[in-house]
PAZAPA-4460 file (N, C-alpha, C; in steps of 0.05 Angstrom, whole numbers, plus 32768, in hexadecimal, padded with zeros to 4 digits):
% residues 310
    n_x    n_y    n_z   ca_x   ca_y   ca_z    c_x    c_y    c_z   seq   type   mol
   7A19   83F2   7E23   7A2C   83E7   7E16   7A40   83FA   7E0A     1      M     A
   7A5A   83F4   7E0C   7A6B   8410   7E01   7A70   8407   7DE5     2      S     A
   7A7E   841F   7DD3   7A7E   841D   7DB7   7A92   8401   7DB1     3      M     A
   7AA7   8400   7DC4   7ABB   83EC   7DBD   7AAC   83CD   7DC4     4      F     A
   7A99   83CA   7DD2   7A8F   83AE   7DD7   7A7C   83AA   7DBC     5      K     A
   7A70   83C3   7DB4   7A5B   83C0   7DA0   7A6C   83B6   7D85     6      R     A
   7A86   83C1   7D83   7A92   83BD   7D69   7A9E   839E   7D73     7      I     A
   7AA4   8398   7D87   7AB1   837E   7D88   7A9C   836C   7D84     8      F     A
   7A81   836F   7D8E   7A66   8360   7D8A   7A65   835C   7D6A     9      L     A
   7A69   8373   7D5B   7A5F   8375   7D3D   7A75   835E   7D31    10      F     A
   7A90   8360   7D38   7AA4   8350   7D2E   7AA2   8336   7D34    11      L     A
   7A9C   832F   7D4A   7A96   8313   7D59   7A80   8306   7D48    12      L     A
   7A69   8318   7D46   7A51   8305   7D34   7A55   8301   7D1A    13      I     A
   7A6A   8311   7D0F   7A77   8311   7CEE   7A7E   82F7   7CF0    14      N     A
   7A95   82F4   7D02   7AA6   82E0   7D00   7A96   82C3   7D07    15      I     A
   7A81   82C0   7D16   7A74   82AB   7D22   7A5D   82A2   7D07    16      L     A
   7A53   82B9   7CF8   7A43   82B3   7CE4   7A56   82A6   7CCC    17      V     A
   7A70   82B1   7CC7   7A7B   82A4   7CB4   7A88   8286   7CBB    18      V     A
   7A8C   827E   7CD8   7A93   8267   7CE2   7A7D   8256   7CE4    19      L     A
   7A61   8260   7CE3   7A4B   824B   7CE4   7A45   8245   7CC6    20      T     A
   7A48   8255   7CB5   7A41   8251   7C9A   7A59   8237   7C8F    21      L     A
   7A75   8240   7C9E   7A83   822D   7C8D   7A7E   8213   7C9E    22      S     A
   7A77   8212   7CAF   7A75   81F7   7CC4   7A5B   81E8   7CB5    23      A     A
   7A4B   81F5   7CB1   7A33   81EE   7C9F   7A34   81DD   7C88    24      I     A
   7A4B   81ED   7C75   7A50   81E2   7C5B   7A62   81CB   7C5E    25      C     A
   7A76   81CB   7C72   7A86   81B7   7C7C   7A76   8199   7C81    26      N     A
   7A63   81A1   7C93   7A54   8185   7C9F   7A42   8179   7C89    27      F     A
   7A35   818F   7C7A   7A26   8181   7C61   7A35   8178   7C4D    28      L     A
   7A4E   817C   7C4A   7A5C   8179   7C31   7A54   818C   7C1B    29      Q     A
   7A4E   81A4   7C1A   7A45   81B5   7C0D   7A5C   81BD   7BF7    30      I     A
   7A73   81C3   7C09   7A8B   81CB   7BF8   7A90   81C0   7BDD    31      Q     A
   7A96   81A7   7BDF   7A9E   8194   7BC4   7A88   819A   7BB0    32      P     A
   7A6F   819C   7BB5   7A57   819F   7BA4   7A5F   81C0   7B9A    33      L     A
   7A5F   81D2   7BAB   7A5D   81EB   7BA4   7A7B   81F1   7B8E    34      L     A
   7A8D   81E0   7B94   7AAA   81E4   7B88   7AA3   81DA   7B69    35      T     A
   7A98   81C3   7B6A   7A8E   81B5   7B4E   7A7C   81CA   7B40    36      S     A
   7A6D   81D8   7B4A   7A5F   81F3   7B3D   7A72   820A   7B36    37      Y     A
   7A8A   8208   7B44   7A96   8221   7B3A   7A93   8238   7B51    38      G     A
   7A87   822F   7B6C   7A84   8240   7B7F   7A98   8243   7B93    39      I     A
   7AA4   8258   7B96   7AB2   825F   7BB2   7AA5   8267   7BCA    40      D     A
   7A9C   8253   7BD8   7A88   8259   7BF1   7A99   826C   7C05    41      A     A
   7AB0   826E   7C0C   7ABB   8281   7C1C   7AB9   829C   7C10    42      K     A
   7ABF   82A2   7BF6   7AB9   82B9   7BEA   7A9E   82C2   7BEB    43      A     A
   7A8C   82B1   7BE4   7A6F   82BB   7BE6   7A63   82C0   7C01    44      L     A
   7A6F   82AE   7C13   7A69   82B5   7C30   7A6C   82D4   7C39    45      M     A
   7A86   82DD   7C33   7A91   82F6   7C3A   7A80   830B   7C2D    46      F     A
   7A80   8304   7C15   7A6C   8318   7BFD   7A50   831C   7C0C    47      F     A
   7A43   8305   7C18   7A29   8308   7C20   7A27   8315   7C38    48      C     A
   7A3E   8311   7C49   7A3F   831B   7C63   7A43   8338   7C64    49      L     A
   7A58   8340   7C52   7A60   835D   7C53   7A43   836F   7C42    50      I     A
   7A32   8362   7C31   7A1E   8371   7C27   7A03   836F   7C39    51      W     A
   7A05   8357   7C48   79EF   8356   7C58   79E7   8363   7C72    52      G     A
   7A07   8366   7C7D   7A0E   8377   7C93   7A08   8398   7C8B    53      M     A
   7A15   839D   7C74   7A1A   83B4   7C68   79FD   83C1   7C67    54      G     A
   79EC   83B2   7C5B   79D7   83BD   7C52   79C6   83C5   7C6E    55      G     A
   79C5   83B0   7C80   79B4   83B4   7C9C   79BE   83D2   7CAA    56      A     A
   79D9   83CE   7CA7   79E7   83EA   7CB7   79DF   8403   7CA9    57      F     A
   79E4   8403   7C93   79DA   841C   7C7D   79BD   8422   7C85    58      I     A
   79AB   840E   7C87   798E   8413   7C8E   7992   8422   7CAD    59      S     A
   799A   841A   7CBF   79A0   8421   7CDA   79AC   8441   7CD9    60      L     A
   79BC   8443   7CCB   79CA   845D   7CC6   79B7   8473   7CBC    61      F     A
   79A8   846B   7CAA   7991   8479   7CA2   7978   847D   7CAB    62      L     A
   7970   846B   7CBE   795D   846A   7CC8   794A   8483   7CDB    63      S     A
   795B   8489   7CE9   7957   84A7   7CF5   794C   84BE   7CE2    64      K     A
   795B   84C0   7CCD   7957   84D5   7CBC   793E   84CE   7CAB    65      H     A
   7940   84B4   7CA1   7927   84AE   7C8F   790F   84AF   7CA0    66      M     A
   790B   84A5   7CB7   78F6   84A7   7CC5   78ED   84BE   7CCD    67      I     A
   78FD   84D4   7CD2   78F3   84F0   7CD6   78E8   84FD   7CBB    68      K     A
   78F0   84F9   7CA4   78E7   8502   7C8B   78CC   84EF   7C87    69      W     A
   78CC   84D9   7C89   78B4   84C6   7C7D   789B   84CA   7C8D    70      M     A
   78A1   84CF   7CA9   7889   84D6   7CC0   7881   84F4   7CC5    71      M     A
   7897   8501   7CBC   788F   8520   7CBD   7891   8527   7CDD    72      N     A
   78A7   851A   7CEC   78A9   851B   7D08   78B1   853A   7D0B    73      I     A
   78A4   854E   7D1F   78AA   8562   7D29   78BF   855E   7D42    74      N     A
   78D8   8568   7D40   78EB   8565   7D54   78E6   857B   7D68    75      I     A
   78E2   8574   7D7F   78D9   858B   7D93   78F5   859C   7D9C    76      I     A
   78F0   85B3   7D9C   790B   85C5   7DA4   7903   85D0   7DC0    77      D     A
   7919   85CC   7DD0   7915   85D1   7DE8   7913   85F3   7DF0    78      A     A
   791C   8601   7DDC   7918   8621   7DDD   7901   8628   7DD0    79      H     A
   78EF   8618   7DC1   78D9   8621   7DB1   78C5   860A   7DB3    80      N     A
   78B8   8609   7DC7   78A7   85ED   7DC9   7890   85F3   7DDD    81      S     A
   7878   85E3   7DD7   7860   85EC   7DEC   786B   85DF   7E04    82      S     A
   7852   85E6   7E16   7858   85D8   7E32   7857   85BA   7E30    83      S     A
   7845   85B3   7E22   7845   8591   7E23   785D   8589   7E16    84      K     A
   7864   8597   7E03   787E   8589   7DF2   7895   858C   7E09    85      E     A
   7897   859F   7E1E   78AC   85A5   7E2E   78A9   858D   7E46    86      K     A
   7892   8589   7E4A   788C   8570   7E5E   789B   855B   7E50    87      I     A
   7891   8556   7E38   789A   853B   7E2C   78BA   8539   7E2C    88      L     A
   78C7   854F   7E27   78E6   8556   7E2A   78EF   854E   7E42    89      L     A
   78E0   8559   7E55   78EC   8557   7E71   78E8   8533   7E7B    90      S     A
   78D3   8529   7E6C   78D3   850B   7E75   78ED   84FB   7E67    91      Y     A
   78F5   8500   7E51   7903   84F2   7E41   7924   84FE   7E51    92      V     A
   7921   8518   7E58   793C   851E   7E5E   7941   850A   7E7B    93      T     A
   792C   850B   7E8E   792D   84FB   7EA7   7937   84E0   7EA3    94      E     A
   7928   84D0   7E8D   792E   84B5   7E8B   794B   84B1   7E7A    95      L     A
   794F   84C4   7E68   796C   84BB   7E5C   7980   84C3   7E70    96      A     A
   797F   84D3   7E8B   7993   84D5   7E9B   7992   84B9   7EAC    97      T     A
   797C   84B2   7EB3   797A   8498   7EC3   7983   8480   7EB6    98      N     A
   7980   847F   7E95   7989   846A   7E89   79A9   846E   7E80    99      A     A
   79B2   8484   7E8A   79D0   8487   7E7F   79D0   8488   7E63   100      N     A
   79BE   8495   7E56   79BC   849B   7E36   79BE   84B8   7E2F   101      V     A
   79CE   84BC   7E1B   79CE   84DB   7E14   79B2   84E0   7E0A   102      K     A
   79AA   84FC   7E12   7992   8504   7E0A   7989   8500   7DEB   103      M     A
   7979   84F0   7DE2   796D   84EB   7DC9   795D   84FE   7DBE   104      P     A
   795D   8506   7DA2   7946   8516   7D98   7925   850D   7DA1   105      E     A
   791B   8522   7DA3   78FC   851C   7DAC   78E8   8525   7D97   106      V     A
   78D9   8517   7D8C   78C5   8520   7D76   78AA   8517   7D78   107      G     A
   7896   8526   7D6A   7879   851F   7D70   7873   8521   7D53   108      V     A
   7865   850F   7D46   7857   850D   7D2D   7839   850B   7D29   109      Y     A
   7828   8513   7D18   7810   8510   7D1E   7806   84F9   7D16   110      E     A
   77F5   84EB   7D22   77EB   84D3   7D1E   77D6   84CA   7D38   111      S     A
   77BB   84BF   7D27   77B2   84B7   7D43   77B1   849F   7D50   112      S     A
   77C7   8490   7D44   77CC   8476   7D4E   77DC   847B   7D6A   113      D     A
   77D9   846A   7D81   77E6   8470   7D94   7800   845C   7D8F   114      V     A
   7819   846E   7D90   7830   8463   7D86   7848   8472   7D8F   115      N     A
   7860   8466   7D92   787A   846F   7D99   788F   8462   7D91   116      A     A
   78A7   8467   7D8A   78B9   8454   7D82   78DB   8467   7D83   117      F     A
   78EB   8457   7D88   790C   845F   7D89   791C   8457   7D70   118      A     A
   7928   8467   7D6A   793A   8462   7D51   7952   846C   7D4D   119      T     A
   7963   8469   7D41   7982   8475   7D41   7995   8462   7D40   120      G     A
   79B4   8469   7D35   79C7   8456   7D33   79D4   844F   7D4D   121      M     A
   79D1   845D   7D62   79DE   8458   7D78   79CD   8465   7D8D   122      S     A
   79D0   845C   7DAB   79C7   846A   7DC1   79CB   8481   7DC0   123      K     A
   79E3   848D   7DB8   79EB   84A5   7DBA   79DE   84C1   7DA4   124      N     A
   79D2   84B2   7D90   79C8   84BF   7D7E   79AE   84B3   7D71   125      K     A
   799A   84B7   7D83   797E   84A5   7D7F   7969   84BE   7D7E   126      S     A
   7950   84B1   7D78   7939   84C3   7D7B   7924   84AF   7D86   127      L     A
   7911   84BD   7D9A   78F7   84B7   7DA3   78E4   84C7   7D96   128      I     A
   78CF   84BA   7D86   78BC   84C7   7D7B   789F   84BC   7D88   129      A     A
   788F   84D4   7D8C   7877   84C4   7D96   785C   84CD   7D84   130      V     A
   7846   84C3   7D85   7831   84CE   7D75   7820   84E0   7D83   131      S     A
   7811   84EE   7D70   77FA   8504   7D87   77E8   84F0   7D92   132      T     A
   77DE   84DC   7D83   77CB   84C6   7D8D   77D4   84BF   7DAA   133      G     A
   77EC   84B6   7DAE   77F7   84AD   7DC4   77F4   84C4   7DDB   134      L     A
   77F9   84DD   7DD6   77FB   84F2   7DE7   77E1   84F8   7DF2   135      L     A
   77C8   84F4   7DDE   77B0   84FF   7DE7   77A1   84E8   7DF3   136      E     A
   77AE   84CA   7DED   779D   84B5   7DF9   77A8   84AC   7E11   137      R     A
   77C5   84B3   7E1A   77CF   84A9   7E32   77D2   84BE   7E4C   138      M     A
   77D0   84B9   7E5E   77D5   84C7   7E76   77F3   84CF   7E76   139      S     A
   77FD   84E3   7E85   7818   84EC   7E8A   782C   84D4   7E96   140      S     A
   7823   84C5   7EA8   7835   84B0   7EB1   7837   8499   7E9C   141      Q     A
   7820   8495   7E8D   7822   8481   7E77   7831   8487   7E61   142      E     A
   7834   84A1   7E54   7846   84AA   7E44   7862   84A9   7E50   143      V     A
   7865   84AE   7E65   7885   84AD   7E6F   788B   848E   7E71   144      K     A
   7878   847D   7E71   787E   845C   7E73   7884   8455   7E5A   145      A     A
   7878   8461   7E49   7879   8457   7E26   7896   8466   7E1F   146      V     A
   789C   8481   7E29   78B9   8487   7E26   78CF   8478   7E31   147      L     A
   78CC   8470   7E4E   78E0   845F   7E59   78E3   8441   7E4B   148      G     A
   78CB   8437   7E3D   78D1   8421   7E2B   78E0   8426   7E15   149      H     A
   78D9   843C   7E09   78E9   8442   7DF5   7908   8449   7DF9   150      E     A
   790D   8452   7E11   7927   8459   7E1B   7932   8445   7E1F   151      M     A
   7925   8433   7E25   7934   8416   7E32   7944   8408   7E14   152      T     A
   792F   840A   7DFE   793B   8402   7DE7   7951   8411   7DDD   153      H     A
   7958   842A   7DE1   7968   8438   7DDD   7989   8430   7DEB   154      I     A
   7980   842D   7E08   7998   8426   7E1A   799E   840A   7E14   155      S     A
   798F   83FA   7E11   7998   83E1   7E0C   79A1   83D8   7DEE   156      N     A
   79A4   83ED   7DDE   79B1   83EB   7DC6   79A2   83DB   7DB3   157      G     A
   7983   83D8   7DB3   7973   83C8   7DA5   7976   83CB   7D87   158      D     A
   797C   83E8   7D7F   797C   83EF   7D61   7997   83E2   7D53   159      M     A
   79A7   83E3   7D62   79C3   83D4   7D5B   79C4   83B8   7D59   160      V     A
   79B9   83AB   7D72   79B5   838E   7D6D   79A4   8383   7D5A   161      T     A
   798A   838F   7D57   7978   8387   7D41   7987   8388   7D29   162      M     A
   7998   839D   7D1F   79A3   83A1   7D0D   79B9   838C   7D02   163      T     A
   79CA   8386   7D19   79DD   836F   7D19   79C7   8350   7D11   164      L     A
   79B9   834D   7D1E   79A4   8333   7D17   7998   8336   7CF7   165      L     A
   798E   834D   7CF1   7987   834E   7CD8   799E   834E   7CC3   166      Q     A
   79BA   8355   7CC6   79CE   8351   7CB6   79D1   8332   7CB5   167      G     A
   79D5   8328   7CCA   79DB   8307   7CCA   79C6   82FB   7CB7   168      I     A
   79A8   8304   7CBF   7997   82F5   7CAB   7997   82FA   7C8E   169      V     A
   799E   8317   7C8D   79A1   831F   7C6E   79BA   830A   7C61   170      N     A
   79D4   8309   7C70   79EA   82F9   7C67   79DE   82DC   7C60   171      A     A
   79CF   82D0   7C73   79C4   82B5   7C71   79B6   82B4   7C56   172      F     A
   799E   82C2   7C55   798F   82C5   7C3B   79A1   82C4   7C24   173      V     A
   79AF   82DA   7C25   79C4   82DB   7C06   79D1   82C3   7C02   174      M     A
   79DF   82B8   7C15   79EF   82A2   7C11   79DF   828A   7C07   175      F     A
   79CC   8284   7C14   79BA   826A   7C0F   79AF   826F   7BF5   176      L     A
   79A2   8282   7BF2   7991   8289   7BD9   79A5   8286   7BC0   177      A     A
   79BA   8290   7BC2   79C8   8294   7BA9   79D8   8272   7BA5   178      R     A
   79E0   8267   7BBA   79E6   824D   7BBE   79D0   8237   7BAC   179      I     A
   79BB   823B   7BB5   79A6   822C   7BA8   799C   822F   7B8E   180      L     A
   799C   824C   7B84   7996   8258   7B6E   79AA   824E   7B5C   181      A     A
   79C3   824B   7B60   79DA   8245   7B4E   79D5   8225   7B48   182      F     A
   79D1   8217   7B5D   79CD   81FB   7B58   79B7   81F7   7B44   183      V     A
   79A0   8203   7B4D   7985   81FD   7B3B   798A   8205   7B22   184      I     A
   7996   821C   7B1C   7994   8226   7B03   79A7   821B   7AF0   185      S     A
   79BB   8204   7AFE   79CD   81FE   7AEF   79E5   8204   7AE5   186      G     A
   79E7   821D   7AEE   7A03   822F   7AE5   7A19   8222   7AEF   187      L     A
   7A32   8221   7AE3   7A4B   8210   7AEA   7A49   81F4   7ADC   188      G     A
   7A33   81E6   7AD7   7A2F   81CD   7ACB   7A2C   81D5   7AAE   189      K     A
   7A1B   81E5   7AA5   7A14   81F0   7A89   7A22   820A   7A82   190      N     A
   7A3C   8203   7A80   7A4B   821A   7A7A   7A4C   8221   7A5B   191      K     A
   7A48   8214   7A49   7A48   821B   7A2C   7A32   8229   7A28   192      E     A
   7A17   8228   7A32   79FF   8235   7A27   79EE   823D   7A44   193      N     A
   79F7   8252   7A51   79EC   8255   7A6B   79DE   8273   7A6A   194      N     A
   79D5   827A   7A55   79C7   8291   7A52   79AA   828E   7A60   195      S     A
   799A   827A   7A5C   7982   8270   7A6E   798C   826D   7A88   196      G     A
   79A3   825F   7A91   79A4   825A   7AAA   79AA   8276   7ABC   197      G     A
   79B7   8286   7AAF   79B8   829F   7AC1   7998   82B2   7AC4   198      Y     A
   798A   82AE   7AB1   7974   82B8   7AB8   7965   82A6   7ACF   199      M     A
   7962   8292   7ACF   795C   827D   7AE1   7966   8283   7AFB   200      T     A
   7983   8284   7AFE   7990   828A   7B14   798A   82A2   7B20   201      Y     A
   7983   82BF   7B13   797D   82D6   7B1A   795F   82D0   7B25   202      Y     A
   794B   82C9   7B1C   7934   82C6   7B28   7930   82B4   7B40   203      F     A
   793E   829E   7B3E   793E   828A   7B52   7948   8296   7B6E   204      T     A
   795B   82A7   7B65   796A   82B6   7B80   7955   82C4   7B8B   205      T     A
   794B   82D3   7B7C   7935   82EA   7B84   791F   82DA   7B91   206      M     A
   7913   82C7   7B86   7901   82B6   7B95   7908   82AB   7BAD   207      F     A
   791F   829D   7BAF   792C   8293   7BC5   7933   82A8   7BDF   208      L     A
   793B   82C0   7BD4   7943   82D6   7BEE   7926   82DD   7BF6   209      E     A
   790D   82DF   7BEA   78F5   82E5   7BF4   78EE   82D3   7C0C   210      I     A
   78F1   82BA   7C00   78E8   82A5   7C14   78FC   82A1   7C2D   211      I     A
   7910   82A4   7C28   7925   82A6   7C42   7926   82B9   7C53   212      F     A
   791F   82D1   7C43   791A   82E8   7C57   78FE   82E9   7C64   213      M     A
   78EE   82DB   7C5D   78D1   82D8   7C6B   78DA   82C5   7C82   214      I     A
   78E9   82B1   7C7E   78ED   829D   7C92   7901   82A7   7CAA   215      L     A
   7916   82B9   7C9C   7928   82C5   7CAD   7919   82DC   7CC2   216      G     A
   7900   82E5   7CBB   78F4   82F7   7CC7   78E7   82EA   7CE2   217      S     A
   78EA   82D4   7CE4   78DE   82C7   7CF8   78EE   82C6   7D0F   218      I     A
   790C   82C3   7D0F   7918   82C2   7D27   791E   82E2   7D2B   219      P     A
   791F   82F2   7D19   7920   830E   7D1F   7905   8319   7D35   220      L     A
   78F2   8314   7D27   78D8   831A   7D38   78DB   830C   7D57   221      A     A
   78E5   82F5   7D58   78E9   82E8   7D72   78FB   82F8   7D87   222      F     A
   7911   82FF   7D7A   7924   830E   7D88   7919   832F   7D8D   223      F     A
   7905   8339   7D7F   78FB   834F   7D84   78E9   8351   7D98   224      S     A
   78D9   8338   7D99   78C4   8337   7DAE   78D4   8331   7DC8   225      R     A
   78EB   8324   7DCA   78F9   8325   7DE6   78FF   8341   7DEE   226      I     A
   790E   834F   7DDA   7911   836D   7DDF   78FE   837F   7DEF   227      R     A
   78E7   837A   7DDE   78CE   8386   7DE7   78C6   8383   7E04   228      E     A
   78C8   836D   7E0D   78C6   8364   7E28   78DD   8370   7E3B   229      Y     A
   78F5   8374   7E2E   7908   837E   7E3E   7908   839F   7E40   230      R     A
   78FA   83A8   7E2C   78F5   83C1   7E29   78E3   83CA   7E3D   231      A     A
   78C7   83B8   7E39   78B7   83BC   7E5B   78C0   83BC   7E72   232      D     A
   78CF   83A8   7E7B   78DE   83A7   7E95   78F0   83BF   7E94   233      K     A
   78FB   83CD   7E7F   7911   83E0   7E8B   78FE   83FB   7E8E   234      G     A
   78E4   83FF   7E83   78D7   8411   7E89   78CC   840F   7EA5   235      S     A
   78C3   83F2   7EAC   78B6   83F4   7EC5   78CF   83FC   7EDE   236      A     A
   78EB   83F9   7ED6   78FF   83FA   7EE7   7900   841E   7EE9   237      Q     A
   78FE   8429   7ED1   7903   8444   7ECF   78E8   8457   7ED6   238      L     A
   78D1   844E   7ED2   78BC   845F   7ED3   78A8   8452   7EF1   239      V     A
   78A6   8434   7EF0   7896   842A   7EFE   7885   8413   7EF2   240      G     A
   7884   83FB   7EFC   7872   83E6   7EF4   7856   83EE   7EEB   241      K     A
   784B   83F8   7F02   7833   8401   7EFC   7828   8413   7EE5   242      E     A
   783B   8425   7EDE   7836   8436   7EC8   783B   8428   7EAE   243      Y     A
   784B   8413   7EAB   7852   8409   7E95   7838   83FA   7E8C   244      M     A
   782F   83E9   7EA0   7816   83D9   7EA2   7802   83EA   7E9B   245      I     A
   77FC   8400   7EA4   77E8   8412   7E9D   77E6   841A   7E7B   246      S     A
   7801   841F   7E77   7802   842E   7E5B   77FB   840F   7E4A   247      A     A
   7800   83FA   7E4B   77FE   83E7   7E3D   77DF   83DE   7E3D   248      L     A
   77D0   83E4   7E57   77B3   83DC   7E5B   77A9   83F2   7E48   249      Q     A
   77AF   840B   7E48   779F   841D   7E3B   77A3   8419   7E1C   250      T     A
   77BC   840D   7E11   77C3   840A   7DF7   77B3   83EF   7DF2   251      L     A
   77AA   83DE   7E01   7798   83C9   7DFD   777B   83D2   7DFA   252      K     A
   7775   83E0   7E07   775B   83F0   7E08   7753   83F8   7DEB   253      E     A
   776B   8407   7DE5   7767   841B   7DCB   7767   8404   7DB3   254      I     A
   7775   83EF   7DB7   7775   83DC   7DA1   775E   83CA   7DA3   255      Q     A
   774F   83C5   7DB3   7732   83BC   7DBD   7722   83CD   7DAF   256      E     A
   7722   83E4   7DAF   7710   83F8   7DAB   7712   83FA   7D8A   257      E     A
   7729   83F8   7D80   7729   83F6   7D61   771F   83D9   7D58   258      K     A
   7724   83C7   7D65   771B   83AD   7D59   76FD   83AB   7D5B   259      E     A
   76EA   83B9   7D6D   76D5   83BC   7D6C   76C9   83C8   7D57   260      I     A
   76D3   83E3   7D51   76CD   83F5   7D3E   76CF   83E0   7D22   261      K     A
   76E7   83D6   7D1C   76EF   83C5   7D09   76D2   83B6   7CFF   262      S     A
   76CD   83A7   7D16   76B7   8393   7D12   769A   839C   7D10   263      Q     A
   7699   83B0   7D16   7681   83C3   7D0D   767C   83CD   7CF4   264      E     A
   7696   83D5   7CED   7698   83DA   7CCC   7697   83C6   7CB8   265      E     A
   769E   83A9   7CC5   769B   8393   7CB7   767F   838D   7CB0   266      E     A
   766D   8391   7CC6   7652   8387   7CC1   7648   8398   7CAD   267      T     A
   764D   83AD   7C9F   7643   83C0   7C8D   7656   83BD   7C73   268      L     A
   7663   83A8   7C75   7672   83A1   7C56   766D   8381   7C55   269      T     A
   766E   8378   7C3B   7670   8359   7C38   7686   8347   7C48   270      P     A
   767C   8337   7C50   7690   8325   7C61   76AB   831C   7C4C   271      A     A
   76C4   831B   7C55   76D5   8315   7C45   76D5   82F5   7C40   272      P     A
   76E4   82ED   7C2A   76E3   82D1   7C29   76F2   82C3   7C41   273      A     A
   76E8   82AD   7C42   76F3   829C   7C5A   770F   8294   7C5A   274      P     A
   771A   8294   7C41   7733   8290   7C3A   774A   82A3   7C47   275      A     A
   773B   82B6   7C49   774A   82D5   7C57   774B   82DB   7C73   276      L     A
   7733   82CC   7C7E   7732   82CC   7C9B   7749   82CC   7CB4   277      N     A
   775C   82B8   7CA3   7772   82B4   7CB3   7786   82C7   7CB3   278      T     A
   7784   82DA   7CA2   7796   82F2   7C9E   7798   830B   7CB6   279      L     A
   7780   8307   7CC1   777A   831C   7CD0   778E   8318   7CEB   280      K     A
   779C   8331   7CE9   77B1   8333   7CFB   77A6   833B   7D1C   281      I     A
   778E   8344   7D19   7783   834C   7D35   7778   8332   7D41   282      S     A
   7778   831D   7D37   776D   8306   7D48   777D   8303   7D61   283      S     A
   7769   82FC   7D76   7776   82FA   7D8C   7785   82DB   7D94   284      S     A
   777C   82C7   7D82   778A   82AF   7D7F   77A9   82AE   7D79   285      K     A
   77B9   829D   7D82   77D1   829D   7D79   77D2   8289   7D61   286      K     A
   77DD   8297   7D4A   77E3   828B   7D30   77FC   828A   7D26   287      T     A
   77FF   827C   7D0F   7819   827F   7CFE   7823   8299   7CFE   288      L     A
   7812   82AF   7CF8   7817   82C9   7CF0   7824   82D1   7D0B   289      I     A
   7823   82CA   7D23   782B   82D5   7D3B   784F   82D0   7D3C   290      S     A
   7855   82BB   7D2F   7872   82B8   7D2B   7880   82D1   7D1E   291      L     A
   7872   82DF   7D12   787C   82F8   7D01   787A   8310   7D14   292      F     A
   786B   830D   7D27   7865   832A   7D3A   7880   8332   7D49   293      A     A
   7888   8347   7D43   789C   8358   7D4D   7896   8360   7D6B   294      T     A
   787E   8360   7D72   7878   836D   7D90   7864   8352   7D9B   295      H     A
   786C   8349   7DB3   785A   8334   7DBE   783E   8341   7DC6   296      P     A
   7828   8332   7DC8   780D   833A   7DD0   780D   834D   7DE6   297      S     A
   77FC   8363   7DE7   77F9   836F   7E00   77F1   8360   7E1A   298      L     A
   77DE   834E   7E18   77D8   833E   7E2F   77F5   8331   7E3C   299      E     A
   780A   8321   7E28   781C   8315   7E33   7832   832D   7E42   300      D     A
   7833   8341   7E36   7842   8358   7E43   7839   8366   7E5D   301      R     A
   7820   8365   7E5D   7814   8368   7E7A   7818   8359   7E8C   302      I     A
   7810   8338   7E86   7815   8328   7E98   7834   8329   7EA4   303      E     A
   7847   8329   7E8F   7863   8324   7E99   7869   8342   7EAB   304      R     A
   785D   8356   7EA9   7865   836E   7EBC   7856   836A   7ED2   305      L     A
   783F   835E   7ED1   7834   8357   7EE8   7841   8345   7EFD   306      K     A
   7856   8334   7EF1   7860   831E   7EFC   787D   8326   7F00   307      N     A
   7884   833C   7EF9   78A1   8348   7EFB   78A6   834F   7F14   308      L     A
   78BE   8346   7F1D   78C7   834F   7F3E   78DE   8363   7F38   309      V     A
   78DC   837B   7F40   78EF   838F   7F3D   7900   8390   7F53   310      L     A
***
């Protein structure tokens, strides 16, 4: 997607958010109520939209620099690297060429976890990082498939898309929390003595923002899972379906090893309270917490790839 199209999409989504909020207010006859409380709904909409979108894009702008620092990522230098690092660079170079993406920075960080990720503010200013655990546990073709998955995230513009969605959620959260907090606190009705009302408004706003942000993470997680499926498909097209399936199966085996080890360790410690058992994310059963999962289950991803026709 070109930069012009991204800017157009950004502006279009902003307009749609404002129109949607306005339509909701008009349909539910909220505007007269807000006016009686002294609230300018349109001004509040634009305020929340600017801050919501602005915060999301600032986070995107800083993401690559922050992640390098936080995870102590060693950026591979083509002129001063080991043979393994040169092979890794050659994989990414080939994938970037095939995906029509500017060569991203490539980094490695120390971790026993089998993991890789892509970040950056655009597909021409991105970073792909892999853990040492991934390089140790996966074959060369599986590593290449994982890199293809991350490269597809970059070529699809997933970082920008998810930032747009996050900005929309931020705007809705800020708007709804302030509207409800203003009504609950009684500000605007009790103008003579509103010192207590301001405190109620402040704490109610914080509480409602937390609640709405938790609820807002559900649609964000849903779109994230869709994009994971698309990234799997992109890797299958770039590298080969069988290699992406193999990488996911290896990851599944490693996950199962960890679960077995965790269960063995639990037998050596007192059993947790029954009320806490439902909080175990490693459970294979689909529970309410799966609504907040940013990645589909490995079983679902493998099954989709097996049924994929290229």
